N, C-alpha and C positions, 0 to 999 in steps of 0.2 A: 240369465240370472233371475231367480224368483225372489221377489221382495215379500210376497204374501204367501204364507203356507197354503197349499192346496190349489194354487192358481198357476196355470201354465199358459204361456203364449202359444197361439196356434202355430207358429212357425218353428217351434222347438222340435228336436229330433228325438222321438221316443225310442226306447229300447225295451222290447218285451212288454209294452203297455205302460212303462214307467220311465221317468227320466232318471238322471243320475242321483237325484236326491230322494227317490222313492215316491215321488208325487205321481198320481195317475196321469197318463198321457191321453191323447185324443181318443184312442181306441177304448179306453175304460171310462170315458166321461159319460154322464147321464144328465137328463133334464130333470125338472122338478117332479115329474110323475114316475121317475125311476127308469124310464125308457132310454135306451142307448141313443146317443146323439150321433147322427151320421154326418161325419165331416166330409167335405169335398176333397176329392183327390188332388185338385189343383190348389195347393197351398203356396203361399209366398216362401221364398228361400229363408232358411234360418238366419236370424240376426238382421233381417231387412224389413221387419214389420214393426210398426209402432202404432198404438191406438190414436185415432184422430182426436184433436182437442174439441171442446164443446163449441159448436157453431161453425166448424170448419166444413166448407162445401166438399162434396165427394170429389175424388181425384179424377182428372181427365183421363181419357183412354190412353193406355200406355204408360201412365204415371202411377207409381206405387206410393204408399203412405210414407215411406222412409225418405223420399226425395223432397227437399224443400222447394217451394215455388221459386221461379227465377226472379233475380233482381231484388232479393230480400236479404238484408244483413241480419243474421241470427246472432252475431257476436256482440261484444260490448261496444257502446258508443265511444268514439275517439275521445281521449283525454283532453281537457281544456289546456290551452297553450297561450296564455296572455303574453308571455315573454320569450326567452331564449330556450326554454325547456318545456316539455309537456309535464303537466302536474300529475305524475304517477311515478312509481318506482322506475329508476333509470338504469339502462345498461351502460357498459363501459364506453361504447361508441357515442352514446348520447351525452355522456358527461364531457368527453373531449370535444364533441361538436358544440355543446353549449358554451364551453370556455372560448372556443375559436369564434363562435357567433357573437359573443359579447364583445370581443375585440373588433370584429367587423362592424357591428351595429353601432357601437358607442366609441368609435375609434378616436373621435376628437377628445373626449374626456379621458379615455384610457391612455392614449399616446401622450397627452399633455402631462399625465402623472408619471408614466414610465420613462419618457424621454428626459423630463426634468430631473427625476431621481437618478437616472442612469448617468446623465452628464455630470451631476454633482459628485456622484460616487467615483466616476472614472477620473475626474480631475483630482479628487483627493487621493485616489489610488496612485496616479502618476506622480504626484508630489511626494507621496510616501515612499515610493520606489526610488525616486531620484535623490531624496535628501535624508530619509530616516532609516533606510535599509543599510545595515553595516556591510562593509566589504567582506567577501568570503576570504577566509585565511588561505594563504598559499600552502600547497602541499610540498613537502621536501621528499624527493624520491630516494635520498640517501639516509633517511631516518630509520631508526631501529623499529622493530615491530611494535614495541610499546609506544614509541613516539608517533608512529603511523596511526595507531588506535586512538591516541589522544587527538591527533589532527582530524580524524574522522568525526570524533565526538564534537570537536569545536565547529567543524563544518555543518554538522547536523543542527547544532544549537543556533548557528548563524541562519540556517534556512528557516528554522522555526520562528526566530525573531523577525525574519523577513516576511513571513506569512502573517504575522500578527496584525500589522496595520491594514493589510488587504482584507483579512477576515473581519476585522472590526468595521471597516467601511462597508463591506458587503452586507454584514449583518444589519447595520443601521439602515442601509438603503432598502434591503428586503423588508425590514420591519415597517418603514413608512409606506412603501408601495403596497404591502399586504394590507395595511390598515385602510388605506384609501380605496384600494381595489375591492376589498370585501364589501364596502358600502355600495360601490358601483354595481357589483355583481348581484347583490341582494335586491337592488332596484330593477336590474335587468331581468330577473326571474319574474317580476310582476309586470314587465313591459313599460317601466317608468324610467325616463332618462334622468340623469343627475349631473349637475355641473361640478366642476372642480372645486369651486368655492363651498358649495353645500356639502360635498364629500369631506372636505377638510374640516368644516365646522362640526360635522357629526363625528368624525374620527378623532379629532384632537383631544377630547376629554379622556379617551381610552388609551392614548399612546404610552403614558407612563406605566399603566398596568400591563400593556402588551410588551413593553420593554422588560418589565419584571418577569413576565411569563417566559420570554425568550431567554433571558439570563438563567432562569431557574432550570429550564430544559437543557441548556448548554452545560450548566454545572452538574446536572444529573448524569449526562452522558460522560463527562470527564471523570466524575467520581467512579462510575462503573468501570471505565477503562483503567483507572488507577488501581482499583481493587483487584482487577484481573491480572495486571502486570507486576504489581508490587511484590508478591511472594517470590516470583522468579528472579526479580532484580535483587532482592535481599539475599537469596541463596548464592547466586553467582555460579560461575563455571558452566560446564555442559549440562548438568541437571537443572541449573537455574534458567539456562536458555530454553530448554525443552519445556519447563514449567511456564515460562513467560509466553512462549508461543501458544500453549494450550489455554492459558489464562486470557491471552489477547483474543483468541478466537471466540472463547466463551463470552468475553466482554462485548465483542462486536455483535454477537447474536442477541445478547441482552439489550444492547443499545438500539438495535433495529426494532426489537419488540417494543421498547419504550417509546421510540419515535412514532411508530404507527399507532400505538395505543393512545398517545396524546396528540395525534396529528390534527384532530378536530377541535382542540382547545382554543386556538386562535379565533376561528369564526364564532365559537360559543361565547368567548369573551366580548367580541365586538358586537354581535347581534343580539345576544341575550343579556348583555350588560351585567355579567357575572364577575366575581372576583377571580384572582389567579388560581387559588386552590379549588374553588367551585368549578372553574372552567376545566381544570384537569380531571376532576371527578366526572363532569358532564361528558367530556370526550371519551373517558374510559367506559362509561355507560353506553354511549352510542356505538362505540367500536366493538363492544362485547358480542361475540358470536359472528362477527363479520371481519375479523382481523385479516384473514387470508385474502378476502376479496379487496379490501382497502389496500393491503400491501401490494397486490398484483396491479391494481390501477395506478397506484402511486409509482411503483417501479417502472411500469411501462411509460408513464408520462415523463419521468425523469430521463429515461433512456432516449425517448424521442426528442426531448429538449436538448440533451447532450449532443445527439447527432446533428440537430439543427445548429447548435452553437459551434460545432466543429466545421460544418459547412461554411459558416460565416467567418470563423476565426482563421482558418487555414489560408484563404486568399489574402486577407489583411496582414497576416504574419509574413507571407512571401513578399508582399509589397513593402512591408516594413524593412525586411532584409535588403531589398533593392535600394530603397531610398537612404538607408543607413548602413551602407556597405562598409564604411570605416569602422563603425562600432562592431559589426559582425566579424570583420577581420581581426580586430583587436581582441575580441572574445575568444576566437579560435587560437590566436597566437599566445594568449595568456597575458598580454600587455594591459588589458582592461577586463573588468568583471561586470560591467554594466553596459546597457544599450544607451544610445544617445536620444536626444529629444525627438528626432524624426520617427524613430521606431516606436517610441512610447505614444506619440500622438496618433500615428496610423493605427496601431493596435487598439488604442483607446477608442477610436471611431468605430472599429469593429465591435468592441465591447458594448458601446452604446446601442448599436443596432441589435445586437443579440439580446441585451437586457430588455430593450423596449418591447421585444416580441415574447420573450420567455417569461418575464414577470407576470403579465396578465394571464397567460395560459396556466402557469403553475398555481397562481392564486385562485383562478377560476375553477380548476379541478378540485382544490381543497374545499372551497365554499360549496360547490355543487355536490361533493361527497357528503358534506354536512347536511345539506338540504335533503339529499336522497335518503340518508339514514333516518332523518326525522319523518319523512314521508312514509317510510317502511314501518317505523315503530310507533309513530304518534299521529298519523293521518294529517300531517302538516299540509297536504295538498288541499284539504277543505278550507283551512284557514287562509292559505295563499289565494285560493279562488275568491273567497270573500274579500280579502284585501285588495285584489285586482278589480273588484266591482263587477264580477261576472254574474249574469242573471241566474237565479235559481239556487244561490248559495247563501242567501240571507243578507242582512245589511252589512255594509263595509265597516269593519272595526276601526277604532280610532288609533290603534297602536300598530306597530310594525309586526306583520304576521310572521315574518321569517325569524324575528327575534323572540317570538312567543310571548 
Protein backbone atom coordinates (compact mmCIF):
# COMPACT_ATOMS: atom_id res chain seq x y z
CA UNK A 1 0.00 0.00 0.00
CA UNK A 2 1.48 3.33 -1.02
CA UNK A 3 0.72 6.22 1.30
CA UNK A 4 2.81 8.74 -0.64
CA UNK A 5 2.26 9.25 -4.41
CA UNK A 6 5.30 8.31 -6.46
CA UNK A 7 6.88 6.24 -3.68
CA UNK A 8 7.29 2.50 -3.95
CA UNK A 9 8.66 0.03 -1.47
CA UNK A 10 11.60 -1.95 -2.84
CA UNK A 11 9.81 -5.18 -2.06
CA UNK A 12 6.75 -4.48 -4.20
CA UNK A 13 6.03 -6.60 -7.24
CA UNK A 14 6.12 -4.43 -10.42
CA UNK A 15 4.17 -5.33 -13.48
CA UNK A 16 5.61 -3.93 -16.67
CA UNK A 17 7.63 -1.29 -14.81
CA UNK A 18 4.59 -0.09 -12.85
CA UNK A 19 2.58 -1.23 -9.91
CA UNK A 20 -1.17 -1.53 -9.85
CA UNK A 21 -1.64 2.20 -9.18
CA UNK A 22 0.43 3.39 -12.13
CA UNK A 23 3.44 4.32 -10.02
CA UNK A 24 6.84 3.61 -11.64
CA UNK A 25 8.44 0.46 -10.27
CA UNK A 26 12.12 -0.25 -9.66
CA UNK A 27 12.89 -0.76 -13.32
CA UNK A 28 11.75 2.77 -14.15
CA UNK A 29 13.31 4.53 -11.13
CA UNK A 30 16.03 7.11 -11.65
CA UNK A 31 18.49 9.01 -9.49
CA UNK A 32 18.84 12.79 -9.22
CA UNK A 33 20.94 12.98 -12.46
CA UNK A 34 18.35 11.10 -14.48
CA UNK A 35 20.42 7.90 -14.66
CA UNK A 36 18.62 4.67 -14.13
CA UNK A 37 19.14 3.17 -10.71
CA UNK A 38 20.30 -0.41 -10.81
CA UNK A 39 18.43 -2.41 -8.17
CA UNK A 40 19.92 -5.56 -6.78
CA UNK A 41 18.35 -8.81 -7.92
CA UNK A 42 18.26 -10.06 -4.32
CA UNK A 43 15.29 -8.15 -2.97
CA UNK A 44 13.39 -9.04 0.17
CA UNK A 45 10.06 -10.79 -0.39
CA UNK A 46 7.04 -8.59 -0.89
CA UNK A 47 5.33 -7.47 2.31
CA UNK A 48 8.28 -8.35 4.60
CA UNK A 49 10.32 -5.17 4.34
CA UNK A 50 9.95 -2.16 6.57
CA UNK A 51 12.29 0.82 6.84
CA UNK A 52 14.43 0.90 9.97
CA UNK A 53 13.60 3.51 12.59
CA UNK A 54 16.09 6.29 13.31
CA UNK A 55 18.99 5.08 15.40
CA UNK A 56 18.20 1.37 14.94
CA UNK A 57 21.36 -0.72 14.55
CA UNK A 58 21.69 -2.82 11.39
CA UNK A 59 20.11 -6.27 11.53
CA UNK A 60 22.14 -9.28 12.48
CA UNK A 61 23.02 -11.82 9.78
CA UNK A 62 19.98 -13.86 8.88
CA UNK A 63 17.56 -11.33 10.38
CA UNK A 64 15.44 -9.10 8.16
CA UNK A 65 13.99 -5.71 9.04
CA UNK A 66 10.49 -7.07 9.45
CA UNK A 67 11.39 -9.34 12.39
CA UNK A 68 11.25 -7.62 15.80
CA UNK A 69 14.11 -8.26 18.21
CA UNK A 70 13.52 -11.10 20.64
CA UNK A 71 12.07 -10.50 24.13
CA UNK A 72 10.57 -7.15 23.12
CA UNK A 73 6.86 -6.46 23.81
CA UNK A 74 5.58 -4.31 20.95
CA UNK A 75 1.94 -4.29 22.20
CA UNK A 76 0.15 -2.16 24.73
CA UNK A 77 1.27 -2.24 28.35
CA UNK A 78 -1.01 -4.29 30.60
CA UNK A 79 -3.97 -2.42 32.05
CA UNK A 80 -3.85 -1.34 35.67
CA UNK A 81 -5.69 -3.70 38.01
CA UNK A 82 -5.98 -2.30 41.53
CA UNK A 83 -9.00 -4.46 42.34
CA UNK A 84 -11.05 -7.33 40.95
CA UNK A 85 -11.06 -6.18 37.29
CA UNK A 86 -8.50 -4.63 34.93
CA UNK A 87 -9.21 -0.98 34.20
CA UNK A 88 -10.09 -1.33 30.52
CA UNK A 89 -13.09 -2.47 28.46
CA UNK A 90 -14.15 -5.87 29.77
CA UNK A 91 -15.18 -9.06 28.06
CA UNK A 92 -18.05 -11.24 29.20
CA UNK A 93 -15.75 -13.70 30.96
CA UNK A 94 -13.96 -10.91 32.80
CA UNK A 95 -17.26 -9.52 34.07
CA UNK A 96 -18.33 -12.91 35.42
CA UNK A 97 -14.86 -13.51 36.83
CA UNK A 98 -14.90 -10.10 38.54
CA UNK A 99 -18.24 -10.88 40.20
CA UNK A 100 -17.00 -14.25 41.46
CA UNK A 101 -13.67 -12.77 42.55
CA UNK A 102 -15.50 -10.15 44.61
CA UNK A 103 -17.33 -12.94 46.42
CA UNK A 104 -14.08 -14.81 47.06
CA UNK A 105 -11.98 -11.81 48.08
CA UNK A 106 -14.54 -10.06 50.29
CA UNK A 107 -16.45 -13.12 51.39
CA UNK A 108 -16.82 -12.01 55.01
CA UNK A 109 -18.63 -8.79 54.10
CA UNK A 110 -20.50 -10.27 51.14
CA UNK A 111 -21.76 -13.37 52.95
CA UNK A 112 -22.69 -11.37 56.04
CA UNK A 113 -24.97 -9.32 53.79
CA UNK A 114 -26.42 -12.10 51.66
CA UNK A 115 -26.85 -14.68 54.44
CA UNK A 116 -28.59 -12.16 56.70
CA UNK A 117 -30.91 -10.99 53.93
CA UNK A 118 -31.54 -14.56 52.74
CA UNK A 119 -32.39 -15.84 56.24
CA UNK A 120 -34.83 -13.00 56.87
CA UNK A 121 -36.46 -13.42 53.46
CA UNK A 122 -36.75 -17.19 53.81
CA UNK A 123 -38.31 -16.94 57.27
CA UNK A 124 -40.82 -14.40 55.96
CA UNK A 125 -41.48 -16.59 52.94
CA UNK A 126 -42.08 -19.70 55.07
CA UNK A 127 -44.46 -17.83 57.38
CA UNK A 128 -46.32 -16.39 54.39
CA UNK A 129 -46.71 -19.81 52.81
CA UNK A 130 -47.85 -21.34 56.08
CA UNK A 131 -50.34 -18.72 57.26
CA UNK A 132 -51.15 -16.23 54.48
CA UNK A 133 -51.49 -18.38 51.37
CA UNK A 134 -55.15 -19.38 50.87
CA UNK A 135 -56.02 -23.01 50.31
CA UNK A 136 -56.50 -23.97 46.71
CA UNK A 137 -60.13 -24.69 45.80
CA UNK A 138 -61.04 -28.31 45.28
CA UNK A 139 -61.96 -29.33 41.74
CA UNK A 140 -65.23 -31.15 41.15
CA UNK A 141 -64.81 -33.82 38.45
CA UNK A 142 -68.60 -33.95 37.89
CA UNK A 143 -68.92 -30.21 37.20
CA UNK A 144 -70.20 -28.85 33.91
CA UNK A 145 -67.73 -27.27 31.46
CA UNK A 146 -68.74 -23.80 32.60
CA UNK A 147 -68.23 -24.76 36.24
CA UNK A 148 -64.87 -26.37 35.43
CA UNK A 149 -63.80 -23.15 33.70
CA UNK A 150 -64.82 -21.14 36.76
CA UNK A 151 -62.93 -23.55 39.02
CA UNK A 152 -59.83 -23.18 36.87
CA UNK A 153 -60.06 -19.39 37.10
CA UNK A 154 -60.46 -19.62 40.88
CA UNK A 155 -57.43 -21.91 41.09
CA UNK A 156 -55.35 -19.52 38.97
CA UNK A 157 -56.43 -16.61 41.15
CA UNK A 158 -55.45 -18.55 44.26
CA UNK A 159 -52.04 -19.29 42.74
CA UNK A 160 -51.47 -15.61 41.94
CA UNK A 161 -52.43 -14.65 45.49
CA UNK A 162 -50.08 -17.34 46.78
CA UNK A 163 -47.20 -15.89 44.78
CA UNK A 164 -47.86 -12.35 46.01
CA UNK A 165 -46.22 -12.60 49.47
CA UNK A 166 -43.25 -14.54 48.09
CA UNK A 167 -42.69 -12.01 45.31
CA UNK A 168 -42.95 -9.10 47.73
CA UNK A 169 -40.48 -10.66 50.17
CA UNK A 170 -38.08 -11.57 47.34
CA UNK A 171 -38.25 -8.05 45.89
CA UNK A 172 -37.47 -6.40 49.22
CA UNK A 173 -34.62 -8.82 49.93
CA UNK A 174 -33.15 -8.28 46.49
CA UNK A 175 -33.45 -4.51 46.90
CA UNK A 176 -31.57 -4.37 50.21
CA UNK A 177 -28.88 -6.82 49.13
CA UNK A 178 -28.42 -5.03 45.78
CA UNK A 179 -27.97 -1.68 47.54
CA UNK A 180 -25.36 -3.01 49.96
CA UNK A 181 -23.56 -5.14 47.39
CA UNK A 182 -23.34 -2.23 44.95
CA UNK A 183 -21.31 -0.32 47.53
CA UNK A 184 -19.08 -3.34 48.22
CA UNK A 185 -18.43 -4.05 44.52
CA UNK A 186 -17.67 -0.40 43.74
CA UNK A 187 -14.95 -0.54 46.41
CA UNK A 188 -13.73 -3.93 45.16
CA UNK A 189 -13.03 -2.36 41.76
CA UNK A 190 -10.59 -0.02 43.52
CA UNK A 191 -9.15 -2.79 45.69
CA UNK A 192 -10.56 -1.27 48.88
CA UNK A 193 -12.37 -3.44 51.44
CA UNK A 194 -15.54 -2.20 53.06
CA UNK A 195 -17.24 -3.34 56.23
CA UNK A 196 -20.92 -4.17 56.59
CA UNK A 197 -21.46 -1.13 58.80
CA UNK A 198 -19.91 1.32 56.35
CA UNK A 199 -21.79 -0.26 53.42
CA UNK A 200 -25.07 0.12 55.29
CA UNK A 201 -24.26 3.69 56.28
CA UNK A 202 -23.59 4.63 52.67
CA UNK A 203 -26.49 2.71 51.14
CA UNK A 204 -29.20 3.62 53.67
CA UNK A 205 -29.93 7.17 52.37
CA UNK A 206 -30.61 5.74 48.90
CA UNK A 207 -32.93 2.88 49.90
CA UNK A 208 -36.19 4.82 49.53
CA UNK A 209 -35.23 6.06 46.08
CA UNK A 210 -34.12 2.55 45.13
CA UNK A 211 -37.49 1.23 46.32
CA UNK A 212 -39.25 3.84 44.20
CA UNK A 213 -37.14 2.88 41.19
CA UNK A 214 -37.92 -0.82 41.70
CA UNK A 215 -41.66 -0.19 42.04
CA UNK A 216 -41.66 2.08 38.99
CA UNK A 217 -39.94 -0.57 36.85
CA UNK A 218 -42.39 -3.23 38.10
CA UNK A 219 -45.35 -0.95 37.32
CA UNK A 220 -43.99 -0.31 33.82
CA UNK A 221 -43.70 -4.02 33.04
CA UNK A 222 -47.19 -4.75 34.42
CA UNK A 223 -48.67 -1.85 32.45
CA UNK A 224 -47.08 -3.06 29.21
CA UNK A 225 -48.39 -6.60 29.79
CA UNK A 226 -51.87 -5.27 30.59
CA UNK A 227 -51.95 -3.22 27.40
CA UNK A 228 -50.90 -6.29 25.39
CA UNK A 229 -53.53 -8.63 26.90
CA UNK A 230 -56.47 -6.29 27.43
CA UNK A 231 -57.80 -6.08 23.82
CA UNK A 232 -57.97 -9.86 23.50
CA UNK A 233 -59.63 -10.25 26.90
CA UNK A 234 -62.25 -7.66 26.02
CA UNK A 235 -63.13 -9.28 22.66
CA UNK A 236 -63.41 -12.80 24.07
CA UNK A 237 -64.00 -16.02 22.16
CA UNK A 238 -61.52 -17.62 19.76
CA UNK A 239 -60.52 -14.29 18.13
CA UNK A 240 -59.95 -12.83 21.57
CA UNK A 241 -57.75 -15.74 22.60
CA UNK A 242 -55.63 -15.40 19.44
CA UNK A 243 -55.35 -11.64 19.92
CA UNK A 244 -54.42 -12.10 23.59
CA UNK A 245 -51.66 -14.54 22.65
CA UNK A 246 -50.23 -12.15 20.06
CA UNK A 247 -50.54 -9.21 22.42
CA UNK A 248 -48.93 -11.20 25.23
CA UNK A 249 -45.94 -12.14 23.06
CA UNK A 250 -45.52 -8.53 21.97
CA UNK A 251 -45.77 -7.38 25.58
CA UNK A 252 -43.09 -9.88 26.65
CA UNK A 253 -40.73 -8.59 23.95
CA UNK A 254 -41.41 -5.00 25.00
CA UNK A 255 -40.87 -5.84 28.68
CA UNK A 256 -37.54 -7.52 27.95
CA UNK A 257 -36.44 -4.49 25.95
CA UNK A 258 -37.39 -2.15 28.81
CA UNK A 259 -35.73 -4.31 31.47
CA UNK A 260 -32.41 -4.34 29.61
CA UNK A 261 -32.65 -0.65 28.68
CA UNK A 262 -33.07 0.31 32.34
CA UNK A 263 -30.92 -2.47 33.84
CA UNK A 264 -28.12 -0.05 34.79
CA UNK A 265 -30.40 2.43 36.55
CA UNK A 266 -29.86 0.87 39.98
CA UNK A 267 -26.05 1.30 40.06
CA UNK A 268 -26.47 4.75 38.50
CA UNK A 269 -28.80 5.73 41.34
CA UNK A 270 -26.54 4.29 44.04
CA UNK A 271 -23.14 5.39 42.75
CA UNK A 272 -23.93 8.65 40.98
CA UNK A 273 -26.53 9.69 43.58
CA UNK A 274 -29.10 10.57 40.97
CA UNK A 275 -32.88 10.69 41.24
CA UNK A 276 -35.22 7.99 39.99
CA UNK A 277 -36.03 9.55 36.61
CA UNK A 278 -32.44 10.72 36.08
CA UNK A 279 -31.20 7.18 36.79
CA UNK A 280 -33.55 5.77 34.17
CA UNK A 281 -32.30 8.29 31.61
CA UNK A 282 -28.71 7.56 32.59
CA UNK A 283 -29.20 3.82 32.10
CA UNK A 284 -30.85 4.35 28.71
CA UNK A 285 -27.88 6.48 27.61
CA UNK A 286 -25.31 3.91 28.74
CA UNK A 287 -27.17 0.97 27.17
CA UNK A 288 -27.75 2.73 23.84
CA UNK A 289 -25.83 0.94 21.11
CA UNK A 290 -24.94 -2.00 23.39
CA UNK A 291 -28.39 -3.47 24.04
CA UNK A 292 -27.68 -6.88 22.51
CA UNK A 293 -24.36 -7.23 24.31
CA UNK A 294 -25.87 -6.39 27.69
CA UNK A 295 -28.85 -8.65 26.95
CA UNK A 296 -26.55 -11.58 26.12
CA UNK A 297 -24.42 -11.16 29.25
CA UNK A 298 -27.48 -10.74 31.46
CA UNK A 299 -29.25 -13.75 29.93
CA UNK A 300 -26.18 -15.98 30.26
CA UNK A 301 -25.70 -14.90 33.88
CA UNK A 302 -29.31 -15.64 34.79
CA UNK A 303 -29.15 -19.04 33.08
CA UNK A 304 -26.01 -19.97 35.01
CA UNK A 305 -27.55 -18.81 38.28
CA UNK A 306 -30.73 -20.74 37.50
CA UNK A 307 -28.77 -23.93 36.87
CA UNK A 308 -26.80 -23.41 40.08
CA UNK A 309 -30.06 -22.84 41.97
CA UNK A 310 -31.50 -26.06 40.58
CA UNK A 311 -28.39 -28.00 41.56
CA UNK A 312 -28.84 -26.79 45.15
CA UNK A 313 -32.65 -26.91 45.28
CA UNK A 314 -33.21 -30.43 43.94
CA UNK A 315 -31.31 -32.30 46.71
CA UNK A 316 -32.94 -30.18 49.44
CA UNK A 317 -36.37 -30.78 47.89
CA UNK A 318 -35.79 -34.54 47.89
CA UNK A 319 -34.65 -34.38 51.51
CA UNK A 320 -37.76 -32.34 52.31
CA UNK A 321 -39.97 -35.03 50.79
CA UNK A 322 -38.19 -37.69 52.86
CA UNK A 323 -38.47 -35.88 56.20
CA UNK A 324 -42.07 -34.78 55.48
CA UNK A 325 -43.43 -37.95 53.97
CA UNK A 326 -46.84 -37.47 55.62
CA UNK A 327 -47.33 -34.06 54.02
CA UNK A 328 -46.22 -35.42 50.65
CA UNK A 329 -48.62 -38.37 50.93
CA UNK A 330 -51.48 -36.07 51.91
CA UNK A 331 -50.71 -33.82 48.97
CA UNK A 332 -50.84 -36.75 46.55
CA UNK A 333 -54.06 -38.14 48.05
CA UNK A 334 -55.77 -34.76 48.08
CA UNK A 335 -56.29 -34.69 51.85
CA UNK A 336 -53.89 -31.76 52.26
CA UNK A 337 -52.84 -28.92 49.97
CA UNK A 338 -49.82 -27.70 51.91
CA UNK A 339 -46.51 -29.11 53.10
CA UNK A 340 -45.60 -29.37 56.73
CA UNK A 341 -42.96 -27.53 58.73
CA UNK A 342 -40.17 -30.09 58.05
CA UNK A 343 -40.44 -29.63 54.29
CA UNK A 344 -40.59 -25.82 54.52
CA UNK A 345 -37.58 -25.66 56.85
CA UNK A 346 -35.40 -27.98 54.76
CA UNK A 347 -36.20 -26.24 51.49
CA UNK A 348 -35.73 -22.90 53.25
CA UNK A 349 -32.16 -23.89 54.14
CA UNK A 350 -31.53 -24.69 50.49
CA UNK A 351 -32.99 -21.33 49.55
CA UNK A 352 -30.64 -19.54 51.95
CA UNK A 353 -27.60 -21.26 50.44
CA UNK A 354 -28.75 -20.47 46.91
CA UNK A 355 -29.50 -16.83 47.66
CA UNK A 356 -26.22 -16.32 49.52
CA UNK A 357 -24.31 -17.26 46.36
CA UNK A 358 -26.55 -15.94 43.59
CA UNK A 359 -27.27 -12.49 45.05
CA UNK A 360 -23.66 -11.23 44.96
CA UNK A 361 -22.95 -12.67 41.51
CA UNK A 362 -26.09 -11.16 39.99
CA UNK A 363 -25.42 -7.78 41.62
CA UNK A 364 -21.74 -7.98 40.67
CA UNK A 365 -22.51 -8.53 36.99
CA UNK A 366 -24.91 -5.56 36.95
CA UNK A 367 -22.45 -3.19 38.64
CA UNK A 368 -19.52 -4.33 36.50
CA UNK A 369 -21.61 -3.90 33.34
CA UNK A 370 -22.26 -0.34 34.48
CA UNK A 371 -18.54 0.24 35.09
CA UNK A 372 -17.64 -1.35 31.75
CA UNK A 373 -20.06 0.87 29.83
CA UNK A 374 -18.65 3.98 31.49
CA UNK A 375 -15.10 2.86 30.71
CA UNK A 376 -16.04 2.39 27.06
CA UNK A 377 -17.92 5.67 26.72
CA UNK A 378 -16.45 8.04 29.30
CA UNK A 379 -12.89 6.82 30.00
CA UNK A 380 -13.85 6.00 33.57
CA UNK A 381 -10.73 3.83 33.83
CA UNK A 382 -8.57 6.96 34.20
CA UNK A 383 -10.71 8.26 37.05
CA UNK A 384 -10.68 4.84 38.72
CA UNK A 385 -6.90 4.65 38.45
CA UNK A 386 -6.59 8.09 40.07
CA UNK A 387 -9.07 7.11 42.78
CA UNK A 388 -7.07 3.95 43.48
CA UNK A 389 -3.92 6.08 43.94
CA UNK A 390 -1.99 4.45 41.11
CA UNK A 391 1.21 6.31 40.11
CA UNK A 392 1.19 8.27 36.88
CA UNK A 393 -2.52 9.15 36.89
CA UNK A 394 -2.46 12.39 38.86
CA UNK A 395 -3.59 13.15 42.40
CA UNK A 396 -6.24 11.05 44.07
CA UNK A 397 -9.64 12.80 43.85
CA UNK A 398 -11.64 13.39 46.95
CA UNK A 399 -14.86 11.93 45.55
CA UNK A 400 -15.87 8.43 44.58
CA UNK A 401 -14.60 7.85 41.06
CA UNK A 402 -17.14 5.19 40.24
CA UNK A 403 -19.94 7.54 41.04
CA UNK A 404 -18.49 10.24 38.84
